[in-house]
ZAMARGU-4260 file (C-alpha; in steps of 0.2 Angstrom, whole numbers, plus 5000, padded with zeros to 4 digits):
<rodrens>
0) 4860/5105/5040 | 4865/5091/5052 | 4881/5091/5061 | 4896/5081/5053 | 4898/5063/5058
5) 4916/5067/5062 | 4925/5084/5064 | 4943/5085/5069 | 4952/5102/5073 | 4970/5105/5076
10) 4975/5087/5079 | 4993/5085/5082 | 5003/5070/5088 | 5022/5067/5090 | 5032/5052/5094
15) 5049/5059/5101 | 5055/5071/5087 | 5044/5064/5074 | 5028/5074/5071 | 5016/5061/5064
20) 5001/5073/5063 | 5002/5092/5062 | 4987/5103/5066 | 4975/5091/5056 | 4958/5098/5052
25) 4945/5085/5044 | 4927/5085/5042 | 4917/5070/5037 | 4899/5072/5032 | 4886/5059/5038
30) 4880/5046/5026 | 4896/5047/5015 | 4911/5037/5010 | 4926/5047/5014 | 4943/5042/5008
35) 4960/5046/5017 | 4975/5044/5006 | 4994/5048/5008 | 5011/5042/5006 | 5019/5029/5018
40) 5023/5039/5034 | 5010/5053/5029 | 5001/5050/5046 | 4985/5042/5040 | 4986/5027/5052
45) 4991/5038/5067 | 4976/5050/5063 | 4964/5035/5062 | 4971/5027/5078 | 4968/5043/5087
50) 4950/5043/5081 | 4948/5025/5087 | 4956/5028/5104 | 4973/5018/5101 | 4983/5035/5103
55) 4979/5051/5112 | 4982/5067/5103 | 4994/5080/5110 | 4982/5093/5106 | 4966/5097/5096
60) 4948/5092/5097 | 4937/5078/5091 | 4918/5080/5088 | 4906/5066/5084 | 4889/5071/5078
65) 4892/5089/5083 | 4897/5085/5101 | 4915/5087/5107 | 4921/5070/5115 | 4936/5062/5123
70) 4941/5045/5116 | 4954/5037/5128 | 4952/5020/5122 | 4943/5009/5109 | 4929/5005/5121
75) 4925/5023/5121 | 4926/5024/5102 | 4914/5009/5101 | 4902/5018/5113 | 4902/5033/5102
80) 4897/5022/5087 | 4914/5021/5079 | 4920/5004/5073 | 4936/4999/5064 | 4940/4985/5052
85) 4959/4982/5053 | 4970/4977/5038 | 4975/4962/5047 | 4959/4954/5054 | 4956/4953/5073
90) 4947/4936/5073 | 4948/4920/5083 | 4950/4907/5069 | 4944/4892/5079 | 4928/4901/5084
95) 4912/4902/5074 | 4906/4917/5065 | 4893/4920/5079 | 4906/4917/5093 | 4917/4930/5085
100) 4903/4943/5083 | 4898/4940/5101 | 4915/4941/5108 | 4917/4955/5121 | 4898/4958/5120
105) 4891/4942/5126 | 4876/4949/5135 | 4879/4945/5153 | 4880/4929/5162 | 4866/4920/5153
110) 4876/4915/5138 | 4862/4905/5131 | 4850/4919/5130 | 4864/4931/5124 | 4868/4918/5110
115) 4850/4918/5104 | 4848/4937/5104 | 4865/4938/5095 | 4860/4925/5082 | 4843/4935/5078
120) 4853/4952/5077 | 4866/4944/5066 | 4853/4937/5054 | 4845/4955/5054 | 4861/4963/5049
125) 4865/4950/5036 | 4849/4953/5027 | 4849/4972/5029 | 4867/4975/5023 | 4869/4960/5011
130) 4883/4953/5022 | 4878/4934/5020 | 4889/4922/5030 | 4884/4906/5039 | 4884/4910/5058
135) 4890/4893/5063 | 4904/4892/5051 | 4922/4891/5058 | 4930/4907/5054 | 4947/4899/5050
140) 4938/4889/5036 | 4931/4904/5028 | 4939/4913/5013 | 4946/4930/5017 | 4932/4939/5008
145) 4920/4931/5020 | 4931/4934/5035 | 4931/4953/5031 | 4912/4952/5031 | 4913/4945/5049
150) 4924/4960/5054 | 4911/4972/5047 | 4897/4962/5056 | 4906/4963/5072 | 4907/4982/5071
155) 4889/4984/5066 | 4883/4972/5080 | 4891/4984/5092 | 4881/4998/5085 | 4894/5007/5073
160) 4887/5022/5064 | 4905/5026/5058 | 4915/5013/5051 | 4934/5014/5047 | 4941/5002/5035
165) 4960/5001/5033 | 4966/4995/5016 | 4951/4983/5014 | 4954/4976/4997 | 4972/4970/4999
170) 4968/4952/5001 | 4952/4951/4990 | 4949/4945/4972 | 4942/4958/4960 | 4925/4950/4962
175) 4926/4951/4981 | 4932/4969/4980 | 4917/4973/4969 | 4906/4965/4982 | 4914/4974/4996
180) 4910/4991/4988 | 4892/4986/4985 | 4891/4982/5004 | 4899/4999/5007 | 4886/5007/4996
185) 4872/4999/5005 | 4879/5005/5022 | 4879/5022/5015 | 4861/5020/5009 | 4856/5016/5027
190) 4864/5031/5034 | 4881/5024/5039 | 4897/5034/5037 | 4913/5026/5030 | 4931/5031/5032
195) 4941/5022/5018 | 4960/5021/5020 | 4968/5015/5004 | 4983/5018/4993 | 4972/5012/4977
200) 4967/5028/4969 | 4956/5020/4957 | 4946/5013/4971 | 4945/5030/4979 | 4938/5037/4963
205) 4925/5023/4961 | 4919/5021/4979 | 4920/5038/4988 | 4910/5054/4989 | 4925/5064/4996
210) 4943/5062/4998 | 4956/5070/5010 | 4975/5070/5006 | 4989/5069/5019 | 5007/5072/5016
215) 5021/5073/5029 | 5009/5073/5043 | 4999/5087/5037 | 4982/5088/5028 | 4986/5096/5011
220) 4969/5095/5002 | 4951/5089/5003 | 4941/5086/4987 | 4924/5081/4981 | 4928/5065/4972
225) 4918/5070/4957 | 4928/5086/4955 | 4946/5078/4955 | 4956/5065/4946 | 4968/5051/4949
230) 4982/5062/4942 | 4978/5076/4953 | 4977/5065/4969 | 4993/5057/4965 | 5002/5074/4963
235) 4994/5080/4979 | 5001/5064/4988 | 5018/5065/4982 | 5021/5084/4979 | 5026/5081/4961
240) 5019/5074/4945 | 5018/5055/4945 | 5018/5043/4930 | 5004/5031/4934 | 5006/5019/4919
245) 5021/5007/4916 | 5030/5012/4900 | 5038/4996/4892 | 5043/4989/4876 | 5038/4972/4871
250) 5049/4958/4879 | 5062/4949/4869 | 5064/4933/4879 | 5080/4923/4878 | 5086/4907/4886
255) 5077/4898/4900 | 5085/4904/4917 | 5072/4897/4929 | 5064/4880/4926 | 5052/4873/4939
260) 5047/4855/4936 | 5033/4845/4945 | 5036/4856/4961 | 5026/4850/4976 | 5026/4857/4994
265) 5018/4848/5008 | 5018/4857/5025 | 5021/4849/5042 | 5003/4844/5044 | 5002/4835/5027
270) 4993/4849/5017 | 4998/4851/4999 | 5002/4870/4998 | 5009/4868/4980 | 5003/4855/4968
275) 5013/4850/4953 | 5019/4867/4947 | 5027/4868/4930 | 5034/4883/4922 | 5049/4892/4915
280) 5055/4910/4916 | 5067/4916/4902 | 5080/4930/4901 | 5072/4947/4897 | 5054/4943/4903
285) 5043/4946/4918 | 5032/4931/4922 | 5018/4936/4934 | 5009/4925/4946 | 4992/4932/4951
290) 4981/4925/4965 | 4973/4930/4981 | 4985/4929/4996 | 4986/4912/5004 | 4984/4901/4989
295) 5002/4894/4988 | 5012/4909/4981 | 5022/4911/4997 | 5027/4892/4998 | 5031/4892/4980
300) 5043/4907/4981 | 5051/4900/4997 | 5054/4883/4989 | 5062/4891/4973 | 5073/4902/4985
305) 5079/4887/4994 | 5072/4892/5011 | 5056/4881/5011 | 5054/4862/5009 | 5052/4854/4992
310) 5042/4838/4993 | 5043/4833/4975 | 5050/4840/4959 | 5065/4851/4956 | 5071/4869/4952
315) 5084/4872/4939 | 5092/4889/4940 | 5104/4894/4925 | 5107/4876/4921 | 5110/4870/4939
320) 5098/4860/4950 | 5097/4864/4968 | 5086/4867/4983 | 5095/4875/4997 | 5098/4893/5003
325) 5116/4893/5000 | 5114/4887/4982 | 5102/4902/4979 | 5114/4917/4978 | 5129/4907/4972
330) 5120/4903/4956 | 5113/4920/4953 | 5096/4921/4961 | 5090/4936/4970 | 5075/4935/4982
335) 5063/4949/4988 | 5052/4940/5000 | 5033/4944/5002 | 5034/4949/5020 | 5049/4961/5022
340) 5047/4961/5041 | 5046/4942/5043 | 5059/4937/5030 | 5067/4953/5022 | 5074/4963/5036
345) 5079/4962/5054 | 5070/4977/5060 | 5082/4979/5075 | 5097/4980/5064 | 5103/4996/5056
350) 5101/4999/5037 | 5119/4995/5035 | 5118/4978/5043 | 5102/4974/5033 | 5111/4978/5017
355) 5122/4962/5018 | 5109/4950/5025 | 5112/4934/5015 | 5127/4941/5007 | 5138/4943/5023
360) 5150/4929/5017 | 5153/4938/5000 | 5172/4942/4998 | 5169/4960/4995 | 5162/4962/5013
365) 5178/4953/5021 | 5185/4936/5024 | 5182/4924/5039 | 5174/4931/5054 | 5180/4949/5051
370) 5168/4961/5041 | 5175/4975/5031 | 5164/4988/5039 | 5170/5001/5027 | 5165/4991/5012
375) 5148/4987/5020 | 5145/5006/5024 | 5150/5011/5006 | 5138/4998/4999 | 5124/5004/5010
380) 5127/5022/5005 | 5127/5018/4986 | 5111/5007/4988 | 5102/5021/4997 | 5107/5034/4984
385) 5102/5022/4969 | 5085/5018/4977 | 5082/5035/4985 | 5080/5028/5002 | 5074/5042/5015
390) 5082/5046/5026 | 5099/5041/5019 | 5106/5036/5035 | 5115/5019/5036 | 5115/5019/5055
395) 5096/5021/5057 | 5087/5005/5063 | 5076/4997/5049 | 5061/4998/5061 | 5062/5017/5060
400) 5060/5018/5041 | 5043/5019/5033 | 5036/5004/5024 | 5041/5010/5007 | 5059/5014/5012
405) 5060/4997/5021 | 5055/4989/5004 | 5068/4999/4995 | 5082/4993/5007 | 5077/4975/5003
410) 5075/4978/4984 | 5092/4987/4983 | 5101/4973/4993 | 5095/4960/4980 | 5095/4970/4964
415) 5112/4977/4967 | 5120/4960/4968 | 5116/4959/4949 | 5107/4942/4949 | 5102/4933/4933
420) 5085/4928/4940 | 5075/4939/4952 | 5060/4932/4961 | 5050/4946/4969 | 5035/4944/4981
425) 5023/4959/4983 | 5036/4972/4978 | 5024/4987/4982 | 5015/4980/4997 | 5011/4995/5009
430) 5021/5006/4997 | 5015/5024/4992 | 5012/5029/4974 | 5029/5038/4972 | 5039/5023/4978
435) 5028/5012/4967 | 5033/5022/4951 | 5051/5020/4955 | 5050/5001/4959 | 5041/4997/4943
440) 5053/5007/4933 | 5068/4998/4941 | 5060/4981/4937 | 5057/4985/4919 | 5075/4991/4918
445) 5081/4974/4924 | 5070/4965/4912 | 5077/4975/4898 | 5094/4971/4904 | 5091/4953/4901
450) 5086/4947/4918 | 5073/4934/4921 | 5060/4940/4934 | 5046/4930/4943 | 5034/4942/4951
455) 5020/4938/4964 | 5008/4951/4968 | 4990/4952/4975 | 4988/4968/4965 | 4980/4963/4949
460) 4984/4980/4941 | 5002/4978/4945 | 5003/4960/4938 | 4994/4966/4922 | 5005/4981/4920
465) 5022/4973/4923 | 5020/4955/4917 | 5024/4948/4899 | 5015/4932/4904 | 5003/4929/4918
470) 5001/4912/4928 | 4986/4911/4940 | 4986/4901/4956 | 4972/4895/4966 | 4973/4883/4981
475) 4991/4879/4977 | 4988/4875/4959 | 4992/4884/4943 | 4975/4886/4935 | 4982/4892/4919
480) 4992/4905/4909 | 4985/4920/4901 | 4992/4935/4891 | 4993/4953/4897 | 4977/4957/4886
485) 4966/4945/4897 | 4952/4954/4905 | 4951/4957/4924 | 4936/4946/4924 | 4945/4931/4915
490) 4959/4932/4928 | 4947/4935/4942 | 4938/4918/4938 | 4955/4909/4938 | 4959/4917/4954
495) 4943/4910/4961 | 4947/4892/4955 | 4936/4893/4939 | 4945/4887/4923 | 4939/4893/4905
500) 4923/4884/4900 | 4918/4880/4918 | 4904/4889/4927 | 4907/4898/4943 | 4898/4890/4958
</rodrens>
């Protein structure tokens, strides 16, 4: 038998008092797709960062193809045939595909000769692995699915035999995700080894040969994929049984609470980001907006929340028309932004301080310039208990919570203000399966309590599970409305810009 592609023994890594990895053992066989799963903060990213040379282990050994190695940096990893496709692409958008692939491996001072050789090699890789993309296209003009192919081509161009992919389907349509997994299957067929980090258990079941589960910095199980199940993997990740479906009764919609009429958003360079959006959300229902990230959903939510410009049209909230951020909470609108780091939190602030962001002028938190610190602390503690924020420390900086617990802090702040209308962007982005279960349950409880909820998510399964009606956006336009019984393909075509009756290009 040949040596494993990767063998890690006793890998440990600490950051101060936090043990990110504890005595990790991992064996990845050659020519396989191996999944790595775990809750937020389980240590997956730290482990892969050690393998790719971003971090150095405190102790333990790494073997590649049976040979014990040191990986002090990413250059060393690349020289050992290890490549990584990051969740947020590392591309220079004004450069062409060819220029991005060559960057850092230009082939010496004779750039013209290096370019010709790179083009020939790029064309070979595209043919061999079905990674077709125009070498002369500007990367910034490409859809995200093709940008991801460029990242894979970059790694293969540098001789990667082992490819690490971090949450690769988070920005893809269902068809693009299917195509990615066909590419990964082709890579496996050619003898490459793939390490797949994802929180989507159904993708693990569909795409991998083996899967390893991490929990609280430790490796708790490894399984042949064919010999496990989604339910077992979820329980191994969380340490308890997890409800993987959303239980809900049929909606009983009431009065219109949010009415969006002819809404247009034009950005500072004149690009129409939202085009003539018209829809309503009623009390007691969840209206989902499906679409690949970057198709106007962010601008739509920001315009409704009063923190982004409205170029035309209007937003009516509980019978009142307005368009500024002060109008939002005063008229019963809660807003969970898509990007918790950019808009939902001040990560250098404590949890206690983040609890009142946007609501600091509420009378319950004091009057004038003086905050009632006791009230703020009490509110934070109640929110943490209600949403199971871990650790339940109001004085811990937001940056020191895991992504799932950061998201709970934001959700708790908005939901506990008891808004009539809640707009939620990517409620479970970067959140583990246990926290997903809790967040979904809370959103359904709000709906059943008569709240109107507008939900944006790139997770199609989440949209279909939670929504009572589904709107689909593409290139800033609402392409149509479908019911929750619509198939994944029907929604996927609308997400690609193809309306019913039209043919895909």
